[in-house]
N, CA, C and O atoms as a GROMACS GRO file, in nm:
protein
  324
    1UNK      N    1  13.154  11.773  -3.618
    1UNK     CA    2  13.259  11.865  -3.596
    1UNK      C    3  13.269  11.988  -3.756
    1UNK      O    4  13.195  12.008  -3.852
    2UNK      N    5  13.365  12.028  -3.722
    2UNK     CA    6  13.370  12.114  -3.905
    2UNK      C    7  13.425  12.244  -3.894
    2UNK      O    8  13.458  12.321  -3.804
    3UNK      N    9  13.423  12.241  -3.991
    3UNK     CA   10  13.382  12.412  -4.043
    3UNK      C   11  13.246  12.425  -4.147
    3UNK      O   12  13.196  12.343  -4.225
    4UNK      N   13  13.198  12.610  -4.101
    4UNK     CA   14  13.062  12.585  -4.192
    4UNK      C   15  13.097  12.725  -4.214
    4UNK      O   16  13.185  12.787  -4.154
    5UNK      N   17  13.011  12.774  -4.318
    5UNK     CA   18  12.997  12.846  -4.372
    5UNK      C   19  12.867  12.963  -4.400
    5UNK      O   20  12.808  12.891  -4.480
    6UNK      N   21  12.825  13.022  -4.397
    6UNK     CA   22  12.678  13.136  -4.377
    6UNK      C   23  12.709  13.173  -4.568
    6UNK      O   24  12.806  13.147  -4.639
    7UNK      N   25  12.585  13.238  -4.594
    7UNK     CA   26  12.543  13.246  -4.709
    7UNK      C   27  12.607  13.421  -4.742
    7UNK      O   28  12.598  13.493  -4.841
    8UNK      N   29  12.668  13.439  -4.612
    8UNK     CA   30  12.766  13.601  -4.678
    8UNK      C   31  12.957  13.588  -4.671
    8UNK      O   32  13.051  13.665  -4.688
    9UNK      N   33  12.935  13.423  -4.630
    9UNK     CA   34  13.144  13.419  -4.635
    9UNK      C   35  13.194  13.377  -4.489
    9UNK      O   36  13.294  13.306  -4.488
   10UNK      N   37  13.104  13.431  -4.294
   10UNK     CA   38  13.146  13.372  -4.252
   10UNK      C   39  13.138  13.275  -4.185
   10UNK      O   40  13.035  13.216  -4.153
   11UNK      N   41  13.301  13.238  -4.144
   11UNK     CA   42  13.364  13.064  -4.172
   11UNK      C   43  13.276  13.083  -3.973
   11UNK      O   44  13.248  13.184  -3.909
   12UNK      N   45  13.266  12.966  -3.948
   12UNK     CA   46  13.221  12.850  -3.789
   12UNK      C   47  13.280  12.739  -3.786
   12UNK      O   48  13.299  12.648  -3.868
   13UNK      N   49  13.310  12.762  -3.669
   13UNK     CA   50  13.398  12.583  -3.690
   13UNK      C   51  13.300  12.483  -3.498
   13UNK      O   52  13.313  12.461  -3.377
   14UNK      N   53  13.270  12.476  -3.542
   14UNK     CA   54  13.219  12.371  -3.382
   14UNK      C   55  13.255  12.251  -3.393
   14UNK      O   56  13.242  12.167  -3.482
   15UNK      N   57  13.317  12.253  -3.260
   15UNK     CA   58  13.428  12.134  -3.212
   15UNK      C   59  13.395  12.070  -3.003
   15UNK      O   60  13.340  12.125  -2.908
   16UNK      N   61  13.453  11.958  -3.018
   16UNK     CA   62  13.440  11.983  -2.845
   16UNK      C   63  13.574  12.053  -2.748
   16UNK      O   64  13.694  12.029  -2.732
   17UNK      N   65  13.501  12.126  -2.709
   17UNK     CA   66  13.614  12.187  -2.615
   17UNK      C   67  13.597  12.174  -2.419
   17UNK      O   68  13.503  12.225  -2.359
   18UNK      N   69  13.645  12.141  -2.391
   18UNK     CA   70  13.702  12.122  -2.197
   18UNK      C   71  13.538  11.978  -2.214
   18UNK      O   72  13.445  11.971  -2.133
   19UNK      N   73  13.551  11.899  -2.321
   19UNK     CA   74  13.438  11.801  -2.312
   19UNK      C   75  13.288  11.838  -2.301
   19UNK      O   76  13.216  11.767  -2.231
   20UNK      N   77  13.230  11.960  -2.376
   20UNK     CA   78  13.166  12.041  -2.453
   20UNK      C   79  13.162  12.073  -2.615
   20UNK      O   80  13.247  12.111  -2.696
   21UNK      N   81  13.030  12.042  -2.623
   21UNK     CA   82  13.003  12.086  -2.790
   21UNK      C   83  12.990  12.266  -2.744
   21UNK      O   84  12.935  12.327  -2.652
   22UNK      N   85  13.074  12.306  -2.865
   22UNK     CA   86  13.121  12.497  -2.849
   22UNK      C   87  13.160  12.477  -2.955
   22UNK      O   88  13.241  12.399  -3.005
   23UNK      N   89  13.026  12.639  -3.026
   23UNK     CA   90  13.088  12.664  -3.226
   23UNK      C   91  13.232  12.844  -3.155
   23UNK      O   92  13.234  12.932  -3.069
   24UNK      N   93  13.329  12.782  -3.286
   24UNK     CA   94  13.400  12.909  -3.256
   24UNK      C   95  13.350  13.029  -3.332
   24UNK      O   96  13.363  12.992  -3.448
   25UNK      N   97  13.307  13.137  -3.334
   25UNK     CA   98  13.293  13.256  -3.451
   25UNK      C   99  13.371  13.228  -3.505
   25UNK      O  100  13.438  13.134  -3.464
   26UNK      N  101  13.414  13.314  -3.663
   26UNK     CA  102  13.569  13.366  -3.697
   26UNK      C  103  13.524  13.544  -3.727
   26UNK      O  104  13.521  13.603  -3.835
   27UNK      N  105  13.505  13.576  -3.645
   27UNK     CA  106  13.472  13.745  -3.676
   27UNK      C  107  13.617  13.822  -3.689
   27UNK      O  108  13.738  13.797  -3.687
   28UNK      N  109  13.501  13.958  -3.707
   28UNK     CA  110  13.659  14.067  -3.801
   28UNK      C  111  13.600  14.165  -3.763
   28UNK      O  112  13.482  14.177  -3.798
   29UNK      N  113  13.657  14.260  -3.688
   29UNK     CA  114  13.793  14.276  -3.690
   29UNK      C  115  13.813  14.174  -3.484
   29UNK      O  116  13.801  14.225  -3.373
   30UNK      N  117  13.844  14.035  -3.523
   30UNK     CA  118  13.918  13.934  -3.406
   30UNK      C  119  13.859  13.952  -3.316
   30UNK      O  120  13.821  13.835  -3.320
   31UNK      N  121  13.792  14.005  -3.199
   31UNK     CA  122  13.767  13.987  -3.074
   31UNK      C  123  13.903  14.012  -2.970
   31UNK      O  124  13.990  13.926  -2.984
   32UNK      N  125  13.927  14.094  -2.889
   32UNK     CA  126  14.026  14.044  -2.790
   32UNK      C  127  14.101  13.927  -2.659
   32UNK      O  128  14.178  13.951  -2.565
   33UNK      N  129  14.038  13.796  -2.705
   33UNK     CA  130  14.026  13.698  -2.710
   33UNK      C  131  13.942  13.609  -2.720
   33UNK      O  132  13.819  13.600  -2.720
   34UNK      N  133  14.064  13.518  -2.732
   34UNK     CA  134  13.910  13.375  -2.831
   34UNK      C  135  13.862  13.351  -2.816
   34UNK      O  136  13.793  13.296  -2.902
   35UNK      N  137  13.824  13.354  -2.687
   35UNK     CA  138  13.729  13.296  -2.591
   35UNK      C  139  13.559  13.398  -2.606
   35UNK      O  140  13.445  13.378  -2.647
   36UNK      N  141  13.604  13.460  -2.572
   36UNK     CA  142  13.488  13.539  -2.632
   36UNK      C  143  13.397  13.562  -2.854
   36UNK      O  144  13.316  13.641  -2.901
   37UNK      N  145  13.469  13.453  -2.908
   37UNK     CA  146  13.392  13.484  -3.059
   37UNK      C  147  13.377  13.240  -2.980
   37UNK      O  148  13.376  13.146  -3.059
   38UNK      N  149  13.369  13.226  -2.826
   38UNK     CA  150  13.326  13.062  -2.900
   38UNK      C  151  13.175  13.027  -2.727
   38UNK      O  152  13.183  13.041  -2.605
   39UNK      N  153  13.099  12.996  -2.791
   39UNK     CA  154  13.001  13.027  -2.784
   39UNK      C  155  12.930  12.783  -2.659
   39UNK      O  156  12.823  12.728  -2.685
   40UNK      N  157  12.988  12.751  -2.603
   40UNK     CA  158  12.920  12.606  -2.539
   40UNK      C  159  12.758  12.598  -2.601
   40UNK      O  160  12.680  12.690  -2.626
   41UNK      N  161  12.747  12.485  -2.611
   41UNK     CA  162  12.621  12.444  -2.598
   41UNK      C  163  12.503  12.370  -2.546
   41UNK      O  164  12.505  12.248  -2.552
   42UNK      N  165  12.365  12.450  -2.477
   42UNK     CA  166  12.312  12.382  -2.388
   42UNK      C  167  12.268  12.307  -2.461
   42UNK      O  168  12.231  12.359  -2.566
   43UNK      N  169  12.244  12.123  -2.447
   43UNK     CA  170  12.103  12.042  -2.569
   43UNK      C  171  11.979  12.086  -2.479
   43UNK      O  172  11.960  12.088  -2.357
   44UNK      N  173  11.894  12.123  -2.602
   44UNK     CA  174  11.725  12.148  -2.630
   44UNK      C  175  11.657  11.998  -2.656
   44UNK      O  176  11.556  11.961  -2.597
   45UNK      N  177  11.708  11.941  -2.726
   45UNK     CA  178  11.567  11.832  -2.774
   45UNK      C  179  11.586  11.795  -2.865
   45UNK      O  180  11.584  11.893  -2.940
   46UNK      N  181  11.615  11.666  -2.950
   46UNK     CA  182  11.693  11.645  -3.018
   46UNK      C  183  11.846  11.670  -3.063
   46UNK      O  184  11.930  11.642  -2.976
   47UNK      N  185  11.896  11.721  -3.190
   47UNK     CA  186  11.953  11.740  -3.229
   47UNK      C  187  11.982  11.982  -3.257
   47UNK      O  188  12.039  12.067  -3.326
   48UNK      N  189  11.894  11.965  -3.147
   48UNK     CA  190  11.869  12.114  -3.112
   48UNK      C  191  11.933  12.230  -2.988
   48UNK      O  192  11.857  12.214  -2.892
   49UNK      N  193  12.024  12.321  -2.957
   49UNK     CA  194  12.080  12.356  -2.900
   49UNK      C  195  12.064  12.475  -2.827
   49UNK      O  196  12.085  12.567  -2.906
   50UNK      N  197  12.037  12.518  -2.718
   50UNK     CA  198  12.080  12.705  -2.726
   50UNK      C  199  12.198  12.707  -2.690
   50UNK      O  200  12.267  12.626  -2.629
   51UNK      N  201  12.228  12.866  -2.755
   51UNK     CA  202  12.361  12.900  -2.704
   51UNK      C  203  12.342  12.991  -2.670
   51UNK      O  204  12.245  13.065  -2.684
   52UNK      N  205  12.506  13.008  -2.577
   52UNK     CA  206  12.533  13.114  -2.521
   52UNK      C  207  12.390  13.284  -2.489
   52UNK      O  208  12.322  13.324  -2.395
   53UNK      N  209  12.419  13.328  -2.643
   53UNK     CA  210  12.296  13.414  -2.653
   53UNK      C  211  12.132  13.415  -2.668
   53UNK      O  212  12.051  13.490  -2.723
   54UNK      N  213  12.126  13.314  -2.604
   54UNK     CA  214  11.945  13.296  -2.589
   54UNK      C  215  11.898  13.176  -2.718
   54UNK      O  216  11.813  13.088  -2.727
   55UNK      N  217  12.011  13.234  -2.808
   55UNK     CA  218  11.985  13.166  -2.995
   55UNK      C  219  11.984  13.009  -2.930
   55UNK      O  220  12.024  12.966  -2.821
   56UNK      N  221  11.909  12.930  -3.066
   56UNK     CA  222  11.855  12.833  -3.123
   56UNK      C  223  12.021  12.732  -3.211
   56UNK      O  224  12.047  12.776  -3.324
   57UNK      N  225  12.077  12.664  -3.181
   57UNK     CA  226  12.152  12.630  -3.300
   57UNK      C  227  12.085  12.482  -3.338
   57UNK      O  228  12.103  12.381  -3.269
   58UNK      N  229  12.001  12.488  -3.465
   58UNK     CA  230  11.962  12.313  -3.566
   58UNK      C  231  12.094  12.216  -3.601
   58UNK      O  232  12.190  12.280  -3.644
   59UNK      N  233  12.111  12.105  -3.592
   59UNK     CA  234  12.214  12.073  -3.727
   59UNK      C  235  12.086  11.950  -3.763
   59UNK      O  236  12.006  11.890  -3.692
   60UNK      N  237  12.109  11.952  -3.878
   60UNK     CA  238  11.967  11.895  -4.012
   60UNK      C  239  12.133  11.722  -4.034
   60UNK      O  240  12.245  11.702  -4.080
   61UNK      N  241  12.046  11.671  -3.975
   61UNK     CA  242  12.150  11.547  -3.984
   61UNK      C  243  12.038  11.486  -4.133
   61UNK      O  244  11.917  11.503  -4.148
   62UNK      N  245  12.145  11.410  -4.229
   62UNK     CA  246  12.127  11.286  -4.309
   62UNK      C  247  12.118  11.222  -4.237
   62UNK      O  248  12.130  11.221  -4.115
   63UNK      N  249  12.072  11.096  -4.380
   63UNK     CA  250  12.007  10.992  -4.341
   63UNK      C  251  12.101  10.874  -4.315
   63UNK      O  252  12.063  10.759  -4.291
   64UNK      N  253  12.287  10.935  -4.325
   64UNK     CA  254  12.410  10.850  -4.260
   64UNK      C  255  12.466  10.896  -4.142
   64UNK      O  256  12.578  10.865  -4.101
   65UNK      N  257  12.360  10.994  -4.068
   65UNK     CA  258  12.455  11.028  -3.967
   65UNK      C  259  12.533  11.181  -3.978
   65UNK      O  260  12.566  11.264  -3.893
   66UNK      N  261  12.544  11.174  -4.122
   66UNK     CA  262  12.649  11.308  -4.088
   66UNK      C  263  12.525  11.444  -4.107
   66UNK      O  264  12.407  11.436  -4.141
   67UNK      N  265  12.646  11.620  -4.053
   67UNK     CA  266  12.485  11.697  -4.044
   67UNK      C  267  12.555  11.749  -4.214
   67UNK      O  268  12.661  11.746  -4.277
   68UNK      N  269  12.420  11.793  -4.229
   68UNK     CA  270  12.428  11.832  -4.368
   68UNK      C  271  12.451  11.936  -4.366
   68UNK      O  272  12.550  11.987  -4.419
   69UNK      N  273  12.335  12.012  -4.283
   69UNK     CA  274  12.326  12.152  -4.247
   69UNK      C  275  12.286  12.233  -4.050
   69UNK      O  276  12.219  12.209  -3.950
   70UNK      N  277  12.382  12.329  -4.104
   70UNK     CA  278  12.320  12.419  -3.964
   70UNK      C  279  12.216  12.482  -3.956
   70UNK      O  280  12.241  12.561  -4.047
   71UNK      N  281  12.086  12.522  -3.909
   71UNK     CA  282  12.070  12.688  -3.864
   71UNK      C  283  12.057  12.736  -3.771
   71UNK      O  284  11.997  12.694  -3.672
   72UNK      N  285  12.101  12.815  -3.783
   72UNK     CA  286  12.181  12.909  -3.638
   72UNK      C  287  12.075  13.101  -3.668
   72UNK      O  288  12.057  13.194  -3.746
   73UNK      N  289  12.047  13.052  -3.556
   73UNK     CA  290  11.900  13.196  -3.572
   73UNK      C  291  11.798  13.136  -3.654
   73UNK      O  292  11.723  13.038  -3.648
   74UNK      N  293  11.815  13.210  -3.718
   74UNK     CA  294  11.726  13.238  -3.901
   74UNK      C  295  11.848  13.190  -4.058
   74UNK      O  296  11.812  13.163  -4.173
   75UNK      N  297  11.910  13.192  -4.034
   75UNK     CA  298  12.031  13.169  -4.173
   75UNK      C  299  12.099  13.003  -4.138
   75UNK      O  300  12.116  12.953  -4.026
   76UNK      N  301  12.126  12.950  -4.257
   76UNK     CA  302  12.214  12.884  -4.293
   76UNK      C  303  12.350  12.863  -4.302
   76UNK      O  304  12.416  12.952  -4.356
   77UNK      N  305  12.453  12.684  -4.226
   77UNK     CA  306  12.561  12.727  -4.274
   77UNK      C  307  12.584  12.625  -4.330
   77UNK      O  308  12.537  12.524  -4.278
   78UNK      N  309  12.680  12.607  -4.476
   78UNK     CA  310  12.684  12.510  -4.532
   78UNK      C  311  12.843  12.478  -4.442
   78UNK      O  312  12.917  12.553  -4.379
   79UNK      N  313  12.851  12.279  -4.485
   79UNK     CA  314  12.942  12.280  -4.434
   79UNK      C  315  13.122  12.307  -4.539
   79UNK      O  316  13.109  12.327  -4.660
   80UNK      N  317  13.188  12.305  -4.512
   80UNK     CA  318  13.344  12.404  -4.541
   80UNK      C  319  13.413  12.181  -4.599
   80UNK      O  320  13.417  12.088  -4.518
   81UNK      N  321  13.446  12.174  -4.729
   81UNK     CA  322  13.446  12.041  -4.769
   81UNK      C  323  13.597  12.075  -4.813
   81UNK      O  324  13.667  11.988  -4.865
   0.00000   0.00000   0.00000
């Protein structure tokens, strides 16, 4: 869980919502409804998940079990500290 940022400065937030893993994409301009920016993630295998649009999101984990970065489609998201 937590906030992540891509190389262009767009932010994403990974959370548990309604007992499901979800990612919220901070878009500009904002969508009409907050739910339009939320993708529920479906488990694929290991640390990889399927996003609502059919793309893959993979959590790269450190030895301590914490997320080091996330690969979203073809780009990487780094934790916001």
